[in-house]
N, C-alpha and C positions, 0 to 999 in steps of 0.2 A: 867358305864354311861348309856348304853342302858336300863338296868334294872331300873335305877332311873327315866327314862323318859317314861317308859311304862305307858300308860293310860293318858298321857298329850296331849296337843294340838300340841306338836312337833312330827313330823312323823319320827320314827326310826324303824329299822327292829325288828320284834318280836324275843325275845331271847328264844331259845329252850333248852339250857343247858349251864352251866358254869363249867369248870374243877375245882375241889376243891383245887388243888395245883398249877398247871401251869397256865400261862396267856393265856388261850384259851377258846373260847366259840363257840357255834353253834347258828346261826340265820337262819331265813327263807330267801329264795332266793328272791331278789327284781329284777325283770326284768326291765331294763332301761339302760340309758347311763349317763356317768359322764362328758364327754367332751362337755362343753357348746358351744365351737366353732363349733361343728358339726351341730348345728341347722341352717338350710338353710332358713327357713321361718321366716321373720322378725316378724310377728305377734305372732308366737309360741315362739320366743325368748323373746318378751316383756311379754307375759303371764307367762312364766316360771320364769323370773326375778321378776315379781310382786308377784308370789306365794312364791318364796324364801324369799322376804322381809317380807311377812306375817309370814313365819316360824321363821325368826329371831326375829321379834317383839313378837311372841308367846313365844319364849324362854326367852326373857328378861322380859316378864310379869310374869313369874313363880315366886312363893315365894321360894327363895333359902333355907329358913329355913325349909320348908315343904318337901324338897327333901332328900332322903336317900343317903347321900354322906359321908360314914364313914371315908374316908381318907382326907377329906377336912377340913380346919379350920372353926371355928365358924364364921359365917358372922357378922362382926361388922361395920367397916367403910371402905370406898374406900382406904384411905391412908394405913390402916392396911393391907388390902388385897394386895395392890401393894408391900408393904414391905415384906410380906410373900412370894410373888411370886419372888421377887429379891433374898431373902434368899435361896429359893429352887433352883434357877438356879446357884447361887454361890456354892451350895452344889454339883451340877453336876460337876462343874470345880474341886472341891476338890476331888471328887471320882475318876476322871480321872487322876488327878495329873498334875504337870507341871504348869508353870507360864502362865497366859493368855497373849496374844499379847497386845501391847500397845493400839491398837484401842479398844479392848474388855475391858481392864481395865478402860480406860477413859469412855467408854459408861456406864459401871456399876456404876461408881462413879457419873457420870452426872445424871443418872436416879435417884439415891438416893437423890441427891441435888435438884431435880425438881419434886418430887412426887406431883401430883395435890392435892391441898388442897380444896376438894369439898365435900359437904355434900349431896350426892345423893344415890340412891338405889344401893345396892349390888346385882348383878344378877349372874346367871350362864353364863359364857362366853365360847363359843365353842372354840375360838382360831383357827387361820388359816381358818376362815370361808369365804365362797365365792365360785365362780365357780370352779368346780373340786372336791369339797367336799360335793356334794349332788347328788343324782341320780334323774333323771328326765325322763319324758315321757308324750307325749300328752299335753304339755303346763303346766304341774304341777310337783311339787316336790314329788317324790315317797318315798324318805328317805333321811334324813340328816345323813351323815357318817363322819368319821375321827374326833374322839373326844380325840386324844392323848394329845392335849394341853389345854383341858378344865380346867377351874378353876373358882373360885369366884372372882368377881371384878367389874370394871366399864363397863357399856354397850358400852362406846366409844372405849373400847379395841377391840371389835368385828368390829366396824365400821372402825377402823384403818386397821385391817386385810383385810377387804373387799376391801378397796381402794387399798391396796398393791397387792392383787391378781388380781384386775381389770387392773393393768398395764400389765399383761400377757394375761389375758382373760377378756376383758371388758364386763360388763353388759350393755345392751342398756339403754341410757339416765340415767346414774347413779345419777345425781343431782335430777331428778324427782323421782327416787326410794328412795332416802334419804328423800325427802319431804313426801312420802307415809309412810316411817318408822316413822317419827315424828308424823304424824297424828294417827298412830296405837298405839304408846307407850305413847304419851302425854308429851314428853319432846323434847327439841331441840338438834340437833347435835352440839356439842361444838368443833369448829375447833381447838382451842389450845390443848384441851385434845386429840383429834384425832392425832395431830402431835406428841404429847408425846408418845402415844401408838404405833405410827409407828416406832419411835426410839426403843421402847421396843421390838416390834415384830422382827425388824431386828437384835437387840442385841441377842435375843433368837436363831436366826439362826447362829450368830457367835459362841454362846456357843455350839450349835450342832456340829459345825465344829472344836471345840477345841480338840487338841490332845497333849499329852506330847511331848516335843522336841525329834525328831527322831522316834516317833511312826508312824505306818502306818495310813493313813487317812481313811481306811476302814477296816472292819473285815477281818480276814484271810480267804482266799478262795473266797472273793468277786471279782466281775468283774466290777469295777467302770466305769461309762461312763465319760471319761476324757473330751470330748467335752461339755457335759451338765454341768459338774462340773465347768469348766472354765467360761462358759457363765453365768450361774446363780449365781456363786460365785461373779463375778464382778458386775452383775446386782444388787444383794442385797447390796453389799458394797456401790454402788452408791445411791441406795434408802435410805440407812441409812444416808449417808452424806446429801442428799437433805432434808430428814425429819428433821434432827437436824438444818440445816441451815434455813429451813422454820420456825421452832419453835422459833429460835433466831431472825427472821426477816431479815436475810441476803439475799440480792438480788444477785443471781448467774447468772442472765441473761447477756450474753455477756462477761463473765469473761474470760480474756485471760490467757496466760501462765505466770509463774513467772520466774524472772531471778535468778542468783545464790544467790543474797542477799535477795530473797523472795519478791521483789517488783513486783507489778502487771504490766504485759506487755500487751498492747493492741494487738489485732490480727494483725500481720504483721508489728508491730512497735517496738520501743525500749522503755524502762522504762522512765518515765518523769524525766527530769533533767540530764539524762546521756548524756555526750558529744559524738559526733560522733568520733569514732576512725578511724584514717587514717593509713592504713598499709604502712610501708616503702617499697619502691620498692626494689625488689631483685637485687642484683648486680650479673651480670653474671660472673661466675668464668671462668677464662681462663684455658683451658685445657693444661696440660703439653705436651710438644713436645715428640714425640715418639723417643726412642733411635734408633740409626742406626742399621739396621738389624732386628728390632722388627717387627713382622708381623702386618700389618695394619688391619682395619675393613674389614671383608669379606674374609680375607686370610684363607686358610685351616689350622686347628690346627694340628701340628705334633703329631703323635700318641706316646703314652707313651710306655715305655719298657714293653714288654709282652702283649701288646694290639694288637688285630687283627684289622687292618684298616677297614676291611669289616663290623665289628660290630658297627661302629659308625653310628649314625643316624643324619640327619640334624635337627637342632633346629627350631621348628616352632614358629612364633610370638605368644604372649599371647592371642591375639584376636582370633586366630584360635583354640586354645586349650579350652578357656572358653566357655561354652555353652551359647546360647542366653537366654534372659529372658523368651521367650516363651517356650523354651525347659525345663527350670527349674521348671515351674509351675506344681504342682501336686495336686490332690484333695484327701483328706482323706475320702475315701468312707466308708459307713457303720457306721458312727458315730451315726446316729439316730436310729440304731437297725434294725432288720429284718422287711421289709415291710414299713419302714418309710424313708422319704427323709433325706439326710445328713444334719446335723445341722451346720457343720462348714467345711471350707476348708482352707488348709495351703498353702501359696505361698512363695517361696524363691525369693525375689525381687532384689537380688544382685548376681553378678557372683561369688563372693568369699563367702565361708561358714563362714569365720571369720567376725563376726559382721553383719551377714545376718539379714534382717528384716523379721519378721513373721507377715503376715497380716491375720486377722481373719474375714471371711465373714460369716454372719449369714443369714440363709434362713429359710423360713417356719414360 
């Protein structure tokens, strides 16, 4: 991809060499930073974001047929490119083996049934574009990197990726940046298509996490960051659900919990139409009288045969044995890695380990 973009208006590192057999290449060193959130000057952040939008528009203005992309399909129509992309990701599942989880199977079927029927330009899509995938410095983009998800398709695909990445690292005044994009490329941002490609982007992340049943979730010898995996896994599942709900026009604002029958329950209330259940008062059971000669409560227990009375210990009440909530709370240090603040902490909020609640606190 870097070689195909050499000499274009899209700034990429200069390629110095490519290995003839292995997936390896050598490029020039680009001095800069990739963490957009580290920009402390608001004016510099705006200038950097504006220059990135210029780079994205320059990418979408390129003639896809004039680029040397030997492993890409012939650019025809947007529906054809989306179908080819879905076929490619389903082949990834087939190569890994195993049945996809129901959520992933539903998503792939839904995406095929709702491919945008639009007659627009087929462009080179970076995929996963946005903050974190370009190097910047001095208020300008120095290189656009991370092209592993590049493909031919709808320019709204990149806009969808941009909006998703901005949920983690926002660009300043994103609506204004999108208006600048429209002025540069000459077409409008289609909200409905952006929502569709948000679902497609999140579905690709589901495919990346697909493993056969019982297989390890990471390559052998890897040291996965469990905290990040939990946080970002649930984040992207929520973004997938919100994207498909937005595409379908479902209003999730103020949605409460559901009851066992699946009916919507308002916050702090019961489902409509359900009568109030009144519990029957418990009948106090009468304790049986103790037999004559039976030791009462508090009487010393006679020692068993072969037992040394000195070994017996007084039984403490449960409240004295169970630790307090404050003593139970522990922090999972080092989740964020060396030199980084912890991303999560785990707290046991009940005295008993059976059925204990795990609360996840996200920081940073």
